[in-house]
C-alpha positions in Angstrom: 93.1 133.9 97.2 95.5 135.9 95.5 99.3 135.2 96.8 101.7 138.2 95.9 105.3 138.1 95.0 107.7 141.2 95.6 111.4 140.5 94.7 112.6 139.7 98.0 110.4 136.8 98.0 112.1 134.9 94.5 114.7 132.8 94.2 118.2 134.1 93.2 119.1 131.5 91.1 116.2 130.1 88.7 113.3 133.3 89.3 111.1 130.8 91.2 109.0 132.4 94.1 110.7 132.0 97.1 106.6 131.3 98.7 106.2 127.9 96.4 109.9 126.3 97.4 108.7 126.8 101.3 105.7 125.4 100.0 107.2 122.7 98.3 109.3 121.5 101.2 106.1 121.4 103.2 104.3 119.5 100.8 107.2 116.6 100.7 106.7 116.9 104.8 102.9 116.3 104.5 103.6 113.6 101.7 106.0 111.9 104.2 103.9 111.7 106.5 105.3 114.5 109.1 103.1 116.0 110.4 100.2 113.5 109.8 96.8 114.7 108.9 95.1 116.5 111.8 98.0 117.8 113.0 99.9 121.0 113.0 102.4 122.8 111.3 105.8 124.6 112.9 104.5 128.2 113.9 105.2 130.8 111.1 108.2 132.0 113.5 109.8 128.8 113.1 109.3 128.1 109.5 110.4 131.7 109.0 113.6 130.5 111.0 114.1 127.3 108.9 113.5 128.8 105.4 115.5 132.0 106.5 112.4 134.1 104.6 109.9 136.5 105.7 106.3 136.2 107.3 104.8 137.2 103.7 106.4 134.4 102.2 104.8 131.5 104.4 101.8 132.9 104.5 101.7 132.7 100.8 103.3 129.0 101.0 100.4 128.2 103.6 97.8 129.6 101.6 98.8 127.6 98.2 99.0 124.2 100.0 94.9 125.4 101.8 94.5 125.8 98.0 95.6 122.5 97.0 93.7 121.3 100.0 96.4 120.1 101.9 96.0 122.2 104.7 92.6 122.9 106.5 90.9 126.4 106.5 92.7 129.0 108.7 91.0 129.1 112.1 91.4 132.3 114.2 94.2 131.8 117.2 95.6 128.3 115.9 98.2 127.1 113.5 97.9 125.4 110.5 96.7 121.8 110.3 97.3 119.6 107.7 94.3 118.0 106.4 92.5 114.7 106.8 91.9 114.1 103.3 95.4 115.0 103.0 96.7 110.8 103.2 93.5 110.0 101.1 94.8 108.1 98.2 97.9 106.5 99.7 98.9 102.9 98.9 98.4 100.4 101.7 101.9 99.6 100.9 103.0 103.5 102.4 101.2 103.0 105.6 102.5 99.4 105.9 105.9 100.6 105.6 105.3 103.2 108.2 104.4 100.7 110.5 107.1 98.8 110.6 109.3 101.9 111.4 107.7 100.7 115.2 109.8 98.5 117.4 106.4 96.7 118.1 104.0 96.3 114.5 100.8 95.0 115.4 98.1 94.4 112.6 94.1 93.5 113.0 93.0 93.8 109.5 89.2 92.7 108.4 89.4 92.4 104.6 87.9 90.6 101.7 90.8 88.8 101.1 94.8 90.2 101.8 96.1 90.6 98.0 97.1 94.1 99.0 98.2 93.4 102.5 100.2 90.4 101.5 102.1 92.4 99.0 103.1 95.1 101.3 104.2 92.8 104.0 106.2 90.7 101.6 108.0 93.9 100.5 109.2 95.0 104.0 110.0 91.4 105.1 112.2 91.7 101.9 114.1 94.7 102.6 114.4 93.6 106.4 116.3 90.1 105.0 118.6 92.5 102.8 119.3 94.7 105.8 118.0 97.6 104.5 115.7 98.6 107.2 115.8 97.3 110.9 113.9 94.4 112.0 111.2 95.3 114.4 111.3 93.4 117.8 108.2 91.8 117.3 105.0 91.4 114.8 101.9 90.5 115.6 98.6 89.8 112.8 95.7 89.2 113.1 93.6 88.5 109.9 89.9 88.6 109.7 88.6 86.9 105.8 85.2 85.5 104.6 85.0 81.8 105.2 85.7 79.2 102.9 82.4 77.4 103.1 79.7 79.9 103.4 77.5 80.5 99.7 78.4 84.3 99.9 76.4 86.7 97.4 79.0 88.1 95.6 80.8 87.5 93.4 77.7 86.6 91.1 78.2 85.8 87.6 75.2 88.3 85.9 73.9 85.7 83.6 73.5 82.7 85.9 73.6 83.3 89.8 73.5 79.6 90.3 76.9 79.5 89.0 79.9 78.9 91.5 82.7 79.4 89.8 83.3 83.0 90.5 83.1 82.4 94.8 85.3 79.5 94.1 87.7 82.0 92.0 87.5 84.3 95.3 88.3 81.4 97.7 91.3 80.5 96.0 92.5 84.2 95.9 91.8 84.3 99.9 93.5 81.3 100.5 96.6 81.8 98.5 97.3 85.3 99.6 96.9 84.5 103.3 99.4 81.5 102.8 101.8 83.8 101.5 101.1 86.6 104.0 101.7 83.7 106.9 104.4 82.5 105.1 106.4 86.0 104.9 106.0 86.5 108.5 106.9 83.2 109.8 109.9 83.0 107.9 111.3 86.3 109.4 110.8 84.4 112.9 112.3 80.8 111.4 115.3 83.1 110.3 115.8 85.0 113.7 115.5 88.2 112.1 112.6 89.3 114.2 112.3 88.3 117.9 108.5 87.5 118.3 106.4 86.8 115.4 102.7 86.1 115.3 100.5 85.6 112.7 97.0 84.1 113.0 94.2 83.9 109.9 90.4 83.7 110.9 87.2 83.6 108.9 84.0 84.8 109.2 80.7 83.6 107.5 80.1 87.0 105.7 81.4 89.2 103.6 83.1 93.0 104.5 81.0 95.9 104.0 84.0 98.0 104.2 87.5 97.0 105.3 89.4 98.0 108.1 93.1 98.1 109.3 94.2 99.0 113.2 97.6 99.2 112.8 99.9 99.7 116.0 97.1 100.5 118.2 97.1 104.0 116.9 95.8 104.3 113.1 92.9 103.3 111.1 92.5 102.7 107.7 89.1 102.2 106.2 87.8 101.2 102.6 84.2 101.1 101.7 83.5 98.0 98.9 81.2 99.1 96.2 79.8 97.0 93.6 80.9 97.0 89.9 80.4 94.9 86.6 83.8 93.3 85.6 84.3 90.2 83.6 86.6 87.7 84.9 88.3 84.5 83.3 87.1 81.0 85.1 87.6 78.1 83.1 89.1 79.5 79.8 85.6 81.5 79.5 85.1 85.2 80.2 81.9 85.8 82.2 80.6 88.9 83.4 79.9 88.8 87.2 79.1 91.6 89.9 81.9 92.0 92.7 82.8 93.8 95.5 85.5 96.6 95.1 87.1 98.9 97.3 90.1 101.6 96.2 90.5 104.2 98.5 91.6 104.4 102.1 90.3 106.8 104.6 92.9 107.3 107.1 92.5 108.2 110.7 95.3 108.4 113.2 95.4 108.8 117.3 99.4 109.9 116.8 99.6 113.4 118.2 97.7 116.4 119.3 95.8 116.4 116.2 93.3 113.1 117.0 89.7 114.3 118.4 87.7 112.8 121.0 85.5 111.1 118.6 88.4 109.6 116.5 89.4 107.7 119.5 86.0 107.0 120.4 85.4 105.4 116.8 89.0 103.4 116.6 87.6 102.2 120.2 84.5 101.0 118.7 86.0 99.5 115.7 88.6 97.7 117.9 85.9 96.4 120.0 83.9 94.9 116.8 87.1 93.4 115.7 87.9 92.1 119.1 84.2 90.6 120.0 84.1 88.9 116.6 87.7 87.3 117.0 86.9 85.9 120.2 83.3 84.8 120.0 82.1 84.0 116.4 85.5 83.5 114.0 87.2 80.5 113.1 90.8 79.2 112.1 91.0 79.5 108.5 92.6 76.1 107.3 95.5 77.2 105.1 96.1 73.7 103.3 93.7 72.2 101.0 
């Protein structure tokens, strides 16, 4: 869609079209998660008052954000809504940072390992320790990872499938980052920084087809694992392996009015999946060699 700019729509200082300045501000709001994917923007009249501009400027700004894929296509009788794809590509640390803004933090995680999660939580723990962000009242974390005994199919040495070194390497990664995650959280409790901390790590005799993060009972992140060929170094030898890899998180939120019944149902089903395996199948992961 073509936007039309009049002299009244231009910023006096730099000649930038006013609608682009409005779009820049709204884009920043969306990137900060307010409103969240699926939620509605303020009505056009509210945006006109906020930015001191006319309806045409607001409409041009909204259309620009639609063209960028940040807003859903317009539906008659309904205000502009943030596209559910707008949050795709954000790193895990973004969501963990937002999770720690709540007074009670809860994370249920099913993942190949916890490298990203451990680093994200360590970052929040350090900010709390330095006084750069308020400490939550409680933190509860439950993590499911593959066990350290099963002969998992991946990672696999492409030239020698019987070579167990890639699998042993994965086991070391699983153990190292779960230990780091456990330590960073229990340290907050030992220091008295957070009043209540619970962190449990359990394992399943399988590898995940996707990773899931259930955050504060109101948000779910899903990342799908695919197979890729890559080279790793084991025992000073570079070998080619087939391994699981995931690089994109797809968010769904139950917050606000944007959540649809299908998303609530999916969240409940994933939570039930997690709880049933946690209670009936998972075993405690030994954190010490």
